[in-house]
C-alpha positions in Angstrom: 123.2 59.7 -31.0 119.7 61.3 -30.5 118.9 61.4 -34.2 119.7 57.7 -34.7 117.6 56.7 -31.7 114.6 58.7 -33.0 115.1 57.2 -36.5 115.3 53.7 -35.1 112.1 54.2 -33.1 110.3 55.5 -36.2 111.4 52.6 -38.2 110.2 50.2 -35.5 106.9 52.0 -35.3 106.5 51.8 -39.1 107.2 48.1 -39.1 104.5 47.6 -36.4 102.0 49.6 -38.3 102.8 47.7 -41.5 102.3 44.4 -39.7 98.9 45.6 -38.3 97.8 46.6 -41.8 98.7 43.3 -43.3 96.8 41.4 -40.6 93.8 43.7 -40.8 93.8 43.6 -44.6 93.6 39.9 -45.0 90.2 38.3 -45.1 89.4 35.0 -43.3 89.0 31.9 -45.3 85.4 31.2 -46.5 83.8 27.8 -45.7 82.1 26.3 -48.7 79.9 23.3 -49.1 81.5 20.2 -50.7 80.0 17.9 -53.3 81.5 14.5 -53.8 80.7 11.4 -55.8 77.1 10.2 -55.8 78.2 7.0 -54.0 79.3 8.9 -50.9 75.8 10.5 -50.3 77.1 13.0 -47.8 77.4 16.8 -47.9 79.2 18.8 -45.3 78.9 22.5 -44.6 80.7 24.4 -41.8 80.1 27.9 -40.6 79.6 30.3 -37.8 76.1 30.1 -36.2 76.6 32.5 -33.3 79.4 34.8 -32.1 81.1 32.2 -30.1 79.9 29.0 -31.8 80.7 27.3 -35.1 78.6 24.5 -36.6 79.2 21.5 -38.8 76.1 20.3 -40.8 76.2 16.8 -42.3 73.5 15.9 -44.8 73.0 12.2 -45.2 71.4 12.2 -48.7 70.5 8.4 -48.6 68.6 8.6 -45.3 67.4 12.2 -45.9 68.6 13.3 -42.5 70.5 16.5 -41.4 72.9 16.1 -38.5 74.3 19.1 -36.6 77.5 19.2 -34.6 78.7 22.4 -32.9 81.7 23.6 -30.9 82.6 26.7 -28.9 85.4 28.7 -30.5 88.7 28.3 -28.8 87.9 24.8 -27.6 88.3 21.3 -29.1 85.0 20.0 -27.8 82.6 18.8 -30.5 79.0 18.3 -29.4 76.2 16.6 -31.2 73.3 19.1 -31.7 70.7 16.6 -33.0 69.2 15.7 -36.3 66.2 16.4 -38.5 64.2 14.1 -40.8 64.1 16.2 -44.0 61.5 14.1 -45.7 59.1 14.8 -42.9 60.0 18.4 -42.7 59.5 19.1 -46.4 56.5 16.7 -47.0 53.6 18.5 -48.7 50.2 18.2 -47.2 47.9 16.3 -49.4 44.3 17.4 -48.7 
């Protein structure tokens, strides 16, 4: 009975190690920018901005504004981070 107990324990240990390798070996999904029809005029990009925060950037092409939303990982609270006027930010100085 001692040999079968050790064998069963080793089989369980190998299954646990195999499960750990599968989880460690898989890579997380990559967030990519989307591009839709020209009539939509919005682009959306999501990604990690800090260790505990993710962000959602919404580019309004028609109004030339970039809006930012962020949320703390592990919560469902989405907060508005503000906006930028891209035309003003990228305007060239004419001197």
